[in-house]
C-alpha positions as CSV (number, residue, x, y, z in Angstrom):
1,S,5.8,17.2,-1.0
2,D,6.7,13.6,0.0
3,Y,3.6,11.4,1.0
4,I,3.2,7.7,1.6
5,L,0.8,6.4,-0.8
6,Y,1.2,2.3,0.0
7,I,2.7,0.4,1.9
8,G,3.1,-3.7,1.2
9,Q,5.9,-6.1,1.3
10,T,6.9,-9.0,-1.3
11,K,9.6,-11.5,-1.8
12,D,10.5,-10.7,-5.4
13,L,10.9,-6.4,-5.4
14,K,11.8,-6.5,-9.0
15,A,8.3,-8.4,-10.1
16,R,6.5,-6.4,-7.4
17,F,7.7,-2.8,-9.2
18,D,6.8,-4.2,-12.7
19,S,3.4,-5.4,-11.6
20,Y,2.4,-1.7,-10.4
21,F,2.5,-0.3,-14.3
22,N,1.1,-4.1,-16.0
23,Y,-3.0,-2.7,-14.8
24,K,-3.9,-1.3,-18.4
25,N,-6.8,-4.3,-18.3
26,A,-7.3,-4.4,-14.2
27,Q,-10.5,-6.1,-13.1
28,K,-10.4,-5.6,-9.4
29,P,-10.8,-3.2,-7.2
30,S,-7.4,-2.7,-6.1
31,D,-5.7,-3.2,-9.0
32,Q,-8.1,-0.2,-10.1
33,L,-6.8,1.6,-7.7
34,K,-3.2,1.3,-8.3
35,R,-3.7,1.6,-11.4
36,K,-4.8,5.2,-11.0
37,M,-1.8,5.8,-8.6
38,I,0.5,5.5,-11.8
39,L,-1.8,7.2,-13.6
40,I,-2.4,10.3,-11.3
41,W,1.3,10.0,-10.1
42,E,3.4,8.7,-12.6
43,D,6.0,11.5,-13.2
44,H,6.0,12.2,-8.9
45,L,6.2,8.5,-7.6
46,Y,8.8,7.1,-5.7
47,F,9.7,2.8,-4.6
48,Q,11.0,2.5,-1.1
49,F,12.4,-0.5,0.3
50,I,14.1,-2.3,3.4
51,K,15.3,-5.0,3.1
52,L,14.7,-7.6,6.6
53,P,15.9,-10.9,5.4
54,T,16.3,-11.9,9.2
55,A,12.4,-11.4,9.8
56,T,9.4,-14.2,10.2
57,K,6.6,-13.7,8.2
58,S,4.8,-12.8,11.6
59,M,7.3,-10.3,11.8
60,L,6.9,-8.8,8.5
61,D,3.0,-8.4,8.7
62,D,2.9,-7.1,12.5
63,I,5.3,-4.2,10.8
64,E,3.5,-3.8,7.7
65,Y,0.1,-3.5,9.3
66,D,2.0,-1.6,12.1
67,L,3.0,0.7,9.6
68,I,-0.3,1.0,7.9
69,D,-2.2,1.9,10.6
70,A,0.3,4.5,12.1
71,I,0.8,6.2,8.1
72,I,-2.8,5.3,6.7
73,P,-2.0,5.3,3.3
74,P,-4.7,6.0,1.2
75,F,-4.7,3.0,-1.2
76,N,-4.4,0.3,2.1
77,A,-7.8,1.2,3.1
78,Q,-8.3,-2.9,3.0
79,Y,-5.5,-3.6,5.7
80,R,-6.5,-0.9,8.4
81,S,-6.9,-2.4,12.0
82,D,-10.6,-2.3,13.6
83,N,-9.6,0.7,15.6
84,V,-8.1,2.7,12.0
85,K,-11.6,1.6,10.3
86,S,-13.3,2.9,13.0
87,Y,-11.3,6.5,13.2
88,M,-12.0,6.7,9.3
89,K,-15.8,6.2,9.7
90,I,-16.6,9.3,11.7
91,I,-14.2,11.9,10.6
92,N,-15.7,10.1,6.4
93,P,-18.9,8.6,7.2
94,N,-19.2,7.9,3.5
């Protein structure tokens, strides 16, 4: 089945793509999560992208946060809005 694990934005898609496969010595928690994502689902991952060349940084941020709040991908927990965080605490109090 298809499931969105992560939503993000970048100016350099190739560099972003390459960075996901270079987490052998991950130290930050977000890096470790990305490394786990690659190790566990490596053969089933697909990268999708949308070009929005006329969008401002503010518009891109709004789009990203709206998508994260609507879809709630597991590797975007640190970006969830306060409303989504509150809801997640109700359904998963740990």
